[in-house]
N, C-alpha and C positions, 0 to 999 in steps of 0.2 A: 443525442448521444447515451439518450441512456436507453435501457431495455427496458422495454413496458413488462409488466407483470410475466414474466419467463419462467421463473423459478418454483418447480415443485418443492414441498419442505421449506419454502420463504420464511422467514417469522419478522414479524415485523418490530422496530425496538421499542420492545415494550419498557415503557416508564425511563427512555434515555433520559438522563441528566443533560439538560440543554445548557449547551454551552456557555462557560464563563466567555468564550472568546467574542459572542455575541457581536459579530462585526456589522460598523456601520460602513455602509459602501460609501466610498470616497472618489464617485467616476472621475474627477478633475486629478487625483493622484492615489491609484490601486497601490504603487510601489510603494508610496510613504506607509499607507495605513499596512500593507503587508508586515512590514520589517515591526509595529507595532503589536501586531498580532504573533508573530513568531518568538517575540522576546516573551509575550506571554506565556506561548505554547510551553518554550524552553524551561520556564520558570515551574511549570505546573509537571514537566516529567523530573524536573531534578526531585521534588519532592516525594514522590513514587519510590516504596522500599523494594528489593529483592522479593521479599516474600508475597507484597501486593500486586507487583507485575507476574507474579507465579500465576495465581491464585486467579486472576484476572485475564491472564492471555488463556487459560483451561477451559474458563468460560467460553469466549471467542472459538477458539477452534471448534468446541463442541459444536455451537451454529455451521461452521462452515462445516466440518463432515458431514452432517445432517442434510445436505442441502445434494439436491441431486446433481446441479451442475458440476461439484466436487465431483462428486461421484463417478459423471460420467466424462470428465474432462482423463485423456490419456498422456498430458505434457500441462505443467504447473511449472509456472516462473514465478519465484518467491523471492524473499531477501532473510537478510539474519539479523533481528529484531537487536537494539545496541541502546545504551542511552535512556532509560524509561520508557522504550516503544514496546510493544507485546511482545514474547518472549517466543521466536517462532519454530525452535528449535524442536519442539514435539511435534511439530505440524511439518516442518519438513523431514521428519525421521516417519511420521505417517503416510507423508507421501512416497518416500520411497517402498517402503514397506506393502505397501498397496500396487506395488508393482507401474507406477506411473513414473514418466521420465521429469528430471525435478531438472530445474534450469536455475541458477543464480547470477547477478548480477557484480560485477566486478571494475573499476575505474580502469580507462585505458586511455593510450595516445601520452604521449611525452609529458604533456600536462595534467595527464590524469582529469580530463575533462570530458569525456566519454563514454556510458555505458556501454557492455558489451558482457552480453548471456553467456556464461560458460554451465555445457553437463556434468550435474554433479551426481554420482554413484552411490558417494560413499561420504558421510560428515566428516570423516575424517580430512576429508580434501580442504577444509577451510581453516584460514592461517589469519591472525593479528594483521591490517593494513594501515597506511596512513589514516588520519581523522578519528581513530577508533574504529573504524571499521572491519568488519569479519569478513573476507573476501575468499571466493576459491584458489585454488592456485594449481598450475599445470592445465591440460589443453587448452585448445581453440575458442576463443570467444566470440562471439557471432552478434547478429543483431536478433532485434526482435521478431522479426517477419521472416529471418531464415530460422528461426529455430522453431517456428511453428505451434507455438504456444498456444494452447485452449483456455488456461483459467491463469490469471496474472495478478497478483498482491500487491497492489498497490501501496508504498509506505509515504508517509507524512504526517507534518507537525500538526491539521489541522485538515478537515472538510465539513462542504456543505451538503445540504441534505439532497439539494442537486447535483453534487459531482463535483464543486469543487475541490481544487485542492489547493492548500497550500503547504510548498516545498519548502527548503531550505537557503532561495534565491540565487539559484545559479544553475537554475531551469534544464538539470541534466535529465531527468524523466521527463520530463514536456520535450527536449530533443529527439530523447529516445525513442519513442513513441508517436512523432510525429507521421513515422511513414504509415501508423495505421490509424488512425486517429479518428477516420471516418467510420470504420470498419467495429462491425460487431462482434470480434474474434481476434486478438484472446481476447473473452469477458476479463473487464477490471474494475477487480475488486479491492475497492481502498479499504485498507485495515487502519484502526486507531482505536483507543478507547473513549468510551462515550462521551463523557467531557470534554472531545477532542472538537464536537461535531459542533456544527455551528447552522443557524439558519441561513446565512447565509454570507461569502465571502467574496474579495473584490476579485476579478478575476482580468489579465490581461490575455489580448488577443491569439500570444502563444500557448497556452495553459490547455493540457488537456483532461475532460474531465472522467470522472471514474462512471463504472456503469452500475453499479452497485454498491453498498456500504456494509461496512463488516464491524461490528462491535461487540463489548461483552452484552450488551442488550439483545443482541441477536444480528438478524442479519436480513436487510430489505434494497430494490433497485430504488436507484435515486430516481426524484422523482423529476430533474427537467430544467425546476427554476432556477 
């Protein structure tokens, strides 16, 4: 599932602050352990000030902008960071300024339980949505395969060095990415701060892994472990 050493300009996660999530893998009940890890990850997020998030996000995006895979991508799927996540707005603006096609997620369906991607040409299209999210308004939504994305930024509460992802527990992204889980395109880049990286995380059969891991310490390919 991981892309081996394919990134020119790729940077190691130098001196990454190895997580506070330090997962004990419990193969008999991964769902139970995930809930404990989510609680810890949410607490870490709640302690980050706006100034800290802004400063560290700037370092994070500098690593991505220096990578030839982002530079070569003609179409990028991102997300709008909220509640202690990396601030993605500078990167979204840079994506548009570089002439790349930008896709952003929006919850769809009667129960808002499906992710669709909307082509965005101006960040003024964004608006507050339920559950504290910020989503694009107007325009049709499509699935990730129909969007023909080259590089996708993957949000999460925590990630492992092998590419495992800890989400919020509703499997929205796992279902959205299921059609392309065996493909190398789009390149799935996990995005988080360095303390949200674990040596390992519990996984379930439906979980979709990332190909690469981006933090404020650097950008590296996932190990596949």
